[in-house]
FIZAZA-419671 format. One line per 3 residues: their letters; for each residue x, y, z of C-alpha. Coordinates in pm, whole numbers, plus 50000, padded with zeros to 5 digits. Example, Ala and Ser with C-alpha at 12.3 -4.5 7.8 and 13.67 -1.06 7.14 Angstrom:
<atoms>
as> 51230/49550/50780; 51367/49894/50714
</atoms>
This chain:
<atoms>
xxx> 43147/46969/41856; 43203/46828/41511; 43092/46482/41451
xxx> 43190/46234/41161; 42988/45954/41001; 43152/45622/40936
xxx> 43141/45555/40555; 43151/45185/40608; 42849/45202/40828
xxx> 42679/45423/40574; 42753/45186/40289; 42631/44879/40491
xxx> 42293/45084/40566; 42238/45159/40184; 42304/44792/40094
xxx> 42048/44679/40365; 41795/44935/40257; 41831/44832/39884
xxx> 41825/44457/39959; 41545/44471/40232; 41738/44203/40406
xxx> 42037/44175/40640; 42140/43847/40471; 42123/43981/40111
xxx> 42319/44302/40234; 42582/44060/40374; 42628/43893/40046
xxx> 42653/44227/39870; 42908/44357/40121; 43097/44039/40159
xxx> 43027/44032/40532; 42858/43803/40779; 42489/43862/40851
xxx> 42590/43921/41206; 42852/44194/41114; 42594/44379/40905
xxx> 42343/44369/41190; 42606/44512/41422; 42709/44779/41178
xxx> 42346/44893/41143; 42310/44890/41510; 42617/45108/41553
xxx> 42480/45359/41304; 42134/45372/41479; 42299/45427/41816
xxx> 42528/45703/41675; 42235/45876/41510; 41993/45820/41801
xxx> 41723/45682/41600; 41586/45362/41443; 41648/45329/41073
xxx> 41462/45007/41022; 41141/44825/41112; 41214/44443/41121
xxx> 40945/44182/41062; 40917/43837/40901; 40912/43985/40548
xxx> 41251/44162/40606; 41343/44518/40658; 41126/44826/40593
xxx> 41275/45194/40626; 41153/45411/40910; 41085/45766/40830
xxx> 41419/45872/40964; 41573/45584/40754; 41408/45724/40441
xxx> 41543/46060/40508; 41901/45915/40567; 41886/45697/40254
xxx> 41855/45992/40008; 42146/46175/40171; 42350/45855/40223
xxx> 42347/45795/39845; 42479/46149/39784; 42739/46104/40051
xxx> 42872/45767/39903; 42885/45912/39548; 43085/46204/39674
xxx> 43324/45982/39871; 43372/45764/39553; 43435/46056/39352
xxx> 43698/46202/39588; 43873/45860/39593; 43855/45824/39219
xxx> 43998/46180/39163; 44267/46187/39434; 44378/45819/39498
xxx> 44330/45625/39188; 44590/45475/38953; 44568/45527/38591
xxx> 44319/45252/38476; 44454/45044/38208; 44409/44696/38036
xxx> 44108/44519/37927; 43760/44573/38074; 43463/44374/37965
xxx> 43127/44543/38043; 42803/44341/38024; 42483/44525/37958
xxx> 42125/44395/37853; 42042/44490/37507; 41776/44748/37610
xxx> 41993/44958/37838; 42282/45016/37570; 42125/45311/37373
xxx> 41908/45464/37637; 42155/45481/37927; 42502/45330/37858
xxx> 42603/45487/37537; 42691/45829/37691; 42878/45642/37962
xxx> 43089/45458/37717; 43180/45781/37540; 43277/45945/37877
xxx> 43486/45645/37980; 43673/45614/37660; 43767/45980/37670
xxx> 43880/45958/38046; 44043/45626/38029; 44215/45592/37686
xxx> 44447/45315/37796; 44171/45079/37889; 44064/44834/37625
xxx> 43698/44853/37653; 43474/44567/37521; 43093/44557/37530
xxx> 42907/44241/37590; 42525/44242/37511; 42313/43958/37621
xxx> 42027/43879/37857; 42071/43944/38231; 42090/43565/38321
xxx> 42371/43525/38067; 42549/43829/38202; 42536/43681/38556
xxx> 42684/43357/38414; 42955/43554/38253; 43054/43715/38576
xxx> 43066/43383/38745; 43293/43230/38486; 43511/43527/38452
xxx> 43429/43621/38091; 43276/43950/38213; 43438/44200/38461
xxx> 43135/44419/38550; 42769/44422/38446; 42439/44595/38465
xxx> 42166/44331/38531; 41787/44351/38528; 41609/44147/38788
xxx> 41272/44151/38966; 41266/44433/39237; 41146/44186/39502
xxx> 41427/43932/39424; 41722/43871/39650; 42020/44024/39467
xxx> 42408/44012/39518; 42444/44327/39330; 42429/44714/39412
xxx> 42072/44850/39327; 42108/45157/39092; 41736/45202/39006
xxx> 41394/45052/39012; 41185/45092/38698; 40828/44990/38592
xxx> 40814/44702/38349; 40547/44798/38087; 40372/44682/37791
xxx> 40472/44851/37455; 40290/44850/37129; 40268/45063/36811
xxx> 40106/45403/36829; 39733/45367/36703; 39810/44998/36672
xxx> 39566/44706/36778; 39815/44412/36814; 39723/44398/37183
xxx> 39354/44324/37104; 39416/44023/36881; 39373/43661/36994
xxx> 39611/43498/37025; 39825/43780/37150; 40154/43804/36969
xxx> 40439/43881/37204; 40786/43966/37060; 41076/43886/37288
xxx> 41452/43971/37244; 41563/43630/37355; 41432/43318/37523
xxx> 41661/43383/37808; 41543/43740/37859; 41491/43827/38231
xxx> 41143/43983/38148; 41008/43655/37991; 40892/43455/38291
xxx> 40710/43738/38446; 40553/43847/38127; 40428/43497/38048
xxx> 40308/43466/38401; 40100/43779/38387; 39936/43670/38061
xxx> 39860/43312/38193; 39720/43465/38522; 39508/43708/38320
xxx> 39376/43418/38106; 39523/43553/37775; 39604/43325/37486
xxx> 39937/43418/37350; 40213/43318/37110; 40586/43433/37090
xxx> 40625/43591/36739; 40986/43653/36743; 41294/43570/36945
xxx> 41626/43684/36798; 41857/43841/37056; 41828/44170/36845
xxx> 41656/44457/37013; 41611/44644/36670; 41436/44343/36526
xxx> 41201/44325/36817; 41129/44701/36804; 41059/44660/36415
xxx> 40791/44391/36480; 40623/44622/36748; 40647/44926/36515
xxx> 40473/44737/36234; 40191/44647/36491; 40267/44265/36434
xxx> 40323/44223/36821; 40363/44385/37159; 40666/44356/37382
xxx> 40765/44456/37751; 41028/44681/37826; 41138/44910/38124
xxx> 40951/45237/38107; 41285/45443/38086; 41363/45249/37768
xxx> 41047/45293/37556; 41121/45513/37248; 40896/45806/37173
xxx> 40754/45652/36853; 40600/45364/37057; 40329/45373/37336
xxx> 40283/45209/37692; 39990/44990/37715; 39813/44973/38041
xxx> 39519/44824/38232; 39290/45051/38021; 39417/44881/37709
xxx> 39328/44537/37864; 39676/44456/37963; 39774/44299/38300
xxx> 40007/44480/38532; 40369/44386/38542; 40601/44389/38833
xxx> 40880/44642/38865; 41235/44548/38793; 41565/44666/38953
xxx> 41878/44769/38755; 42157/44641/38954; 42539/44671/38933
xxx> 42729/44344/38970; 43092/44292/39027; 43269/43970/39068
xxx> 43317/43848/39427; 43699/43867/39376; 43662/44235/39361
xxx> 43692/44521/39104; 43994/44614/38905; 44100/44987/38875
xxx> 43929/44973/38530; 43605/44831/38675; 43595/45058/38963
xxx> 43614/45361/38730; 43329/45214/38517; 43124/45155/38833
xxx> 43162/45508/38930; 43033/45633/38591; 42737/45391/38585
xxx> 42632/45501/38933; 42648/45867/38838; 42427/45785/38516
xxx> 42145/45682/38750; 42186/45958/39016; 42249/46239/38776
xxx> 42590/46325/38949; 42919/46413/38792; 43170/46132/38837
x> 43471/46245/38620
</atoms>
Protein backbone atom coordinates (compact mmCIF):
# COMPACT_ATOMS: atom_id res chain seq x y z
CA UNK A 1 0.00 0.00 0.00
CA UNK A 2 1.43 3.36 -0.99
CA UNK A 3 1.79 6.02 1.67
CA UNK A 4 2.45 9.74 1.39
CA UNK A 5 4.34 12.14 3.61
CA UNK A 6 2.76 15.46 4.58
CA UNK A 7 5.11 18.16 3.29
CA UNK A 8 3.93 20.65 5.94
CA UNK A 9 4.84 18.19 8.70
CA UNK A 10 8.24 17.63 7.12
CA UNK A 11 8.84 21.38 6.85
CA UNK A 12 7.96 21.85 10.52
CA UNK A 13 10.23 18.96 11.52
CA UNK A 14 13.19 20.52 9.66
CA UNK A 15 12.49 23.91 11.26
CA UNK A 16 12.45 22.32 14.73
CA UNK A 17 15.64 20.36 14.03
CA UNK A 18 17.44 23.47 12.79
CA UNK A 19 16.27 25.66 15.67
CA UNK A 20 16.59 23.03 18.41
CA UNK A 21 13.41 24.42 19.94
CA UNK A 22 9.67 24.15 19.36
CA UNK A 23 9.24 27.85 20.19
CA UNK A 24 11.91 28.98 17.72
CA UNK A 25 10.43 26.68 15.06
CA UNK A 26 7.02 28.20 15.73
CA UNK A 27 8.43 31.67 15.04
CA UNK A 28 10.04 30.46 11.81
CA UNK A 29 6.87 28.71 10.62
CA UNK A 30 4.53 31.47 11.85
CA UNK A 31 2.62 28.94 13.98
CA UNK A 32 1.91 28.58 17.68
CA UNK A 33 4.25 26.45 19.77
CA UNK A 34 1.38 24.04 20.38
CA UNK A 35 0.75 23.65 16.66
CA UNK A 36 4.42 22.83 16.04
CA UNK A 37 4.38 20.22 18.84
CA UNK A 38 1.26 18.64 17.40
CA UNK A 39 2.70 18.51 13.90
CA UNK A 40 5.90 16.86 15.11
CA UNK A 41 3.83 14.38 17.13
CA UNK A 42 1.72 13.53 14.06
CA UNK A 43 4.85 12.92 12.00
CA UNK A 44 6.34 10.70 14.72
CA UNK A 45 3.10 8.71 14.92
CA UNK A 46 2.89 8.29 11.15
CA UNK A 47 6.51 7.05 10.98
CA UNK A 48 6.26 4.96 14.13
CA UNK A 49 9.39 6.37 15.80
CA UNK A 50 10.58 9.20 18.01
CA UNK A 51 12.40 11.95 16.12
CA UNK A 52 13.50 14.12 19.06
CA UNK A 53 14.82 13.73 22.56
CA UNK A 54 13.41 16.54 24.71
CA UNK A 55 15.19 18.05 27.72
CA UNK A 56 15.62 21.40 29.45
CA UNK A 57 18.18 22.51 26.91
CA UNK A 58 15.79 21.97 24.01
CA UNK A 59 15.51 19.34 21.30
CA UNK A 60 18.07 16.79 20.20
CA UNK A 61 17.60 14.49 17.22
CA UNK A 62 17.34 10.75 17.77
CA UNK A 63 19.19 8.44 15.33
CA UNK A 64 15.90 8.14 13.41
CA UNK A 65 15.61 11.93 13.39
CA UNK A 66 19.15 12.31 12.03
CA UNK A 67 18.33 9.88 9.21
CA UNK A 68 15.10 11.68 8.38
CA UNK A 69 16.67 15.14 8.42
CA UNK A 70 19.06 14.39 5.55
CA UNK A 71 16.27 12.99 3.38
CA UNK A 72 13.77 15.66 4.48
CA UNK A 73 16.00 18.44 3.16
CA UNK A 74 16.20 16.76 -0.24
CA UNK A 75 12.44 16.22 -0.24
CA UNK A 76 11.72 19.89 0.53
CA UNK A 77 14.17 21.07 -2.10
CA UNK A 78 12.54 18.85 -4.70
CA UNK A 79 9.06 19.97 -3.64
CA UNK A 80 10.07 23.64 -3.95
CA UNK A 81 11.72 23.02 -7.32
CA UNK A 82 8.53 21.44 -8.68
CA UNK A 83 6.40 24.34 -7.49
CA UNK A 84 8.88 26.84 -8.90
CA UNK A 85 8.94 25.13 -12.30
CA UNK A 86 5.25 24.28 -12.64
CA UNK A 87 3.20 26.79 -10.64
CA UNK A 88 5.16 30.03 -10.47
CA UNK A 89 4.19 33.26 -12.10
CA UNK A 90 6.92 35.12 -13.94
CA UNK A 91 8.89 37.01 -11.30
CA UNK A 92 9.15 40.74 -11.93
CA UNK A 93 9.58 44.01 -10.10
CA UNK A 94 12.25 45.11 -7.61
CA UNK A 95 14.14 42.73 -5.33
CA UNK A 96 16.57 43.96 -2.67
CA UNK A 97 18.85 41.15 -1.53
CA UNK A 98 20.88 41.65 1.64
CA UNK A 99 24.18 39.78 2.06
CA UNK A 100 27.12 40.13 4.49
CA UNK A 101 30.30 41.36 2.82
CA UNK A 102 32.19 38.07 3.19
CA UNK A 103 29.55 35.91 1.48
CA UNK A 104 29.22 37.95 -1.71
CA UNK A 105 32.18 36.64 -3.67
CA UNK A 106 32.46 33.14 -2.28
CA UNK A 107 28.82 32.03 -2.44
CA UNK A 108 26.41 34.64 -3.75
CA UNK A 109 28.08 35.82 -6.98
CA UNK A 110 27.15 32.65 -8.96
CA UNK A 111 23.60 32.89 -7.59
CA UNK A 112 23.26 36.47 -8.82
CA UNK A 113 24.34 35.48 -12.32
CA UNK A 114 21.93 32.55 -12.47
CA UNK A 115 19.06 34.64 -11.09
CA UNK A 116 19.61 37.51 -13.50
CA UNK A 117 19.55 35.11 -16.46
CA UNK A 118 16.47 33.24 -15.24
CA UNK A 119 14.44 36.29 -14.16
CA UNK A 120 15.36 39.18 -16.48
CA UNK A 121 12.28 41.21 -15.50
CA UNK A 122 13.35 41.47 -11.85
CA UNK A 123 15.17 44.67 -10.89
CA UNK A 124 17.77 43.12 -8.60
CA UNK A 125 19.64 45.25 -6.06
CA UNK A 126 22.38 43.98 -3.74
CA UNK A 127 22.68 45.43 -0.24
CA UNK A 128 25.96 44.58 1.52
CA UNK A 129 26.32 45.35 5.20
CA UNK A 130 26.67 43.56 8.54
CA UNK A 131 24.18 40.92 9.65
CA UNK A 132 22.62 43.06 12.45
CA UNK A 133 22.04 45.86 9.94
CA UNK A 134 20.53 43.39 7.45
CA UNK A 135 18.02 42.24 10.07
CA UNK A 136 17.14 45.85 10.76
CA UNK A 137 16.60 46.37 7.03
CA UNK A 138 14.23 43.41 6.88
CA UNK A 139 12.25 44.79 9.80
CA UNK A 140 11.90 48.28 8.31
CA UNK A 141 11.13 47.03 4.80
CA UNK A 142 14.25 48.31 3.03
CA UNK A 143 15.42 44.72 2.29
CA UNK A 144 13.24 41.97 0.81
CA UNK A 145 15.33 38.88 1.61
CA UNK A 146 18.68 38.36 3.32
CA UNK A 147 21.41 35.93 4.23
CA UNK A 148 22.40 36.47 7.84
CA UNK A 149 25.33 35.18 9.88
CA UNK A 150 24.46 34.44 13.51
CA UNK A 151 25.89 32.30 16.34
CA UNK A 152 24.91 28.67 15.80
CA UNK A 153 23.48 28.41 19.32
CA UNK A 154 21.34 31.56 19.00
CA UNK A 155 17.57 31.42 18.62
CA UNK A 156 16.86 32.45 15.04
CA UNK A 157 13.71 33.37 13.14
CA UNK A 158 15.39 32.43 9.89
CA UNK A 159 15.86 29.22 7.93
CA UNK A 160 19.25 27.69 8.67
CA UNK A 161 21.11 26.85 5.45
CA UNK A 162 24.53 25.91 6.82
CA UNK A 163 26.73 25.94 9.91
CA UNK A 164 30.36 26.97 9.42
CA UNK A 165 33.41 27.25 11.67
CA UNK A 166 34.47 30.77 12.57
CA UNK A 167 38.26 30.81 12.30
CA UNK A 168 41.18 33.16 12.79
CA UNK A 169 42.86 34.19 9.56
CA UNK A 170 46.39 35.49 9.04
CA UNK A 171 49.00 35.99 6.37
CA UNK A 172 50.89 32.97 5.09
CA UNK A 173 54.23 32.83 6.94
CA UNK A 174 53.08 35.88 8.92
CA UNK A 175 53.59 36.57 12.61
CA UNK A 176 50.93 39.20 13.37
CA UNK A 177 49.21 36.69 15.66
CA UNK A 178 52.32 36.56 17.89
CA UNK A 179 52.54 40.30 18.58
CA UNK A 180 51.36 42.12 21.68
CA UNK A 181 49.03 43.88 21.53
CA UNK A 182 47.32 41.66 18.98
CA UNK A 183 46.04 43.70 16.03
CA UNK A 184 42.59 42.60 14.87
CA UNK A 185 41.13 43.89 11.61
CA UNK A 186 37.33 43.95 11.46
CA UNK A 187 35.09 44.86 8.54
CA UNK A 188 32.75 46.99 10.66
CA UNK A 189 31.97 47.75 14.29
CA UNK A 190 28.54 46.18 13.80
CA UNK A 191 30.00 42.91 12.42
CA UNK A 192 28.19 39.85 13.81
CA UNK A 193 31.56 38.21 14.57
CA UNK A 194 32.90 41.09 16.66
CA UNK A 195 31.28 40.27 20.06
CA UNK A 196 32.42 36.62 20.09
CA UNK A 197 35.88 37.46 18.71
CA UNK A 198 36.56 40.02 21.42
CA UNK A 199 35.03 37.80 24.11
CA UNK A 200 37.35 34.94 23.08
CA UNK A 201 40.39 37.20 23.27
CA UNK A 202 39.44 38.58 26.67
CA UNK A 203 38.71 35.09 28.00
CA UNK A 204 42.15 34.02 26.77
CA UNK A 205 43.82 36.99 28.43
CA UNK A 206 45.08 38.46 25.16
CA UNK A 207 45.81 42.17 24.90
CA UNK A 208 44.36 43.40 21.63
CA UNK A 209 43.56 46.47 19.58
CA UNK A 210 41.42 46.96 16.51
CA UNK A 211 43.58 48.05 13.61
CA UNK A 212 40.96 48.79 10.98
CA UNK A 213 37.19 49.11 10.71
CA UNK A 214 35.93 50.30 7.35
CA UNK A 215 32.99 48.28 6.13
CA UNK A 216 35.17 47.14 3.24
CA UNK A 217 36.11 43.44 3.04
CA UNK A 218 38.91 44.09 0.56
CA UNK A 219 40.57 46.63 2.85
CA UNK A 220 40.38 44.18 5.75
CA UNK A 221 41.90 41.49 3.56
CA UNK A 222 44.71 43.84 2.55
CA UNK A 223 45.71 44.47 6.19
CA UNK A 224 45.83 40.71 6.80
CA UNK A 225 47.81 39.99 3.62
CA UNK A 226 50.33 42.65 4.67
CA UNK A 227 50.69 40.87 8.05
CA UNK A 228 49.55 44.00 9.87
CA UNK A 229 46.71 42.20 11.61
CA UNK A 230 44.61 39.06 11.79
CA UNK A 231 40.87 38.75 11.32
CA UNK A 232 38.05 36.22 11.84
CA UNK A 233 36.03 34.79 8.94
CA UNK A 234 33.91 31.76 8.24
CA UNK A 235 36.09 28.84 7.13
CA UNK A 236 34.27 28.59 3.79
CA UNK A 237 35.23 32.18 2.89
CA UNK A 238 38.98 32.07 3.62
CA UNK A 239 40.93 32.78 0.39
CA UNK A 240 43.73 30.43 -0.65
CA UNK A 241 46.41 33.08 -0.21
CA UNK A 242 45.70 33.40 3.53
CA UNK A 243 45.91 30.75 6.25
CA UNK A 244 43.73 29.59 9.11
CA UNK A 245 45.23 30.06 12.59
CA UNK A 246 44.34 27.56 15.30
CA UNK A 247 45.08 26.53 18.85
CA UNK A 248 48.58 25.41 17.80
CA UNK A 249 49.23 29.03 16.81
CA UNK A 250 48.19 30.25 20.25
CA UNK A 251 44.73 31.44 19.21
CA UNK A 252 41.58 30.66 21.24
CA UNK A 253 38.77 28.61 19.73
CA UNK A 254 35.86 30.47 18.18
CA UNK A 255 32.22 29.26 18.13
CA UNK A 256 30.50 28.10 14.93
CA UNK A 257 28.16 30.42 13.07
CA UNK A 258 25.01 29.64 11.12
CA UNK A 259 24.18 31.10 7.73
CA UNK A 260 20.42 31.66 7.77
CA UNK A 261 17.92 32.78 5.18
CA UNK A 262 15.58 35.51 6.44
CA UNK A 263 12.34 36.58 4.79
CA UNK A 264 10.01 39.27 6.20
CA UNK A 265 7.14 38.05 8.38
CA UNK A 266 4.74 39.43 5.79
CA UNK A 267 5.91 36.69 3.43
CA UNK A 268 7.92 36.40 0.25
CA UNK A 269 7.07 37.90 -3.11
CA UNK A 270 7.42 35.83 -6.28
CA UNK A 271 10.83 37.42 -6.85
CA UNK A 272 11.93 36.69 -3.27
CA UNK A 273 10.69 33.10 -3.39
CA UNK A 274 12.68 32.48 -6.57
CA UNK A 275 15.82 33.92 -4.97
CA UNK A 276 15.27 31.82 -1.83
CA UNK A 277 15.16 28.71 -3.97
CA UNK A 278 18.50 29.51 -5.57
CA UNK A 279 20.14 30.38 -2.26
CA UNK A 280 19.00 27.07 -0.74
CA UNK A 281 20.39 25.24 -3.75
CA UNK A 282 23.73 27.05 -3.39
CA UNK A 283 24.19 25.50 0.05
CA UNK A 284 22.80 22.03 -0.71
CA UNK A 285 24.38 21.57 -4.13
CA UNK A 286 21.03 20.91 -5.83
CA UNK A 287 19.83 22.38 -9.13
CA UNK A 288 17.07 24.95 -8.64
CA UNK A 289 16.44 26.41 -12.10
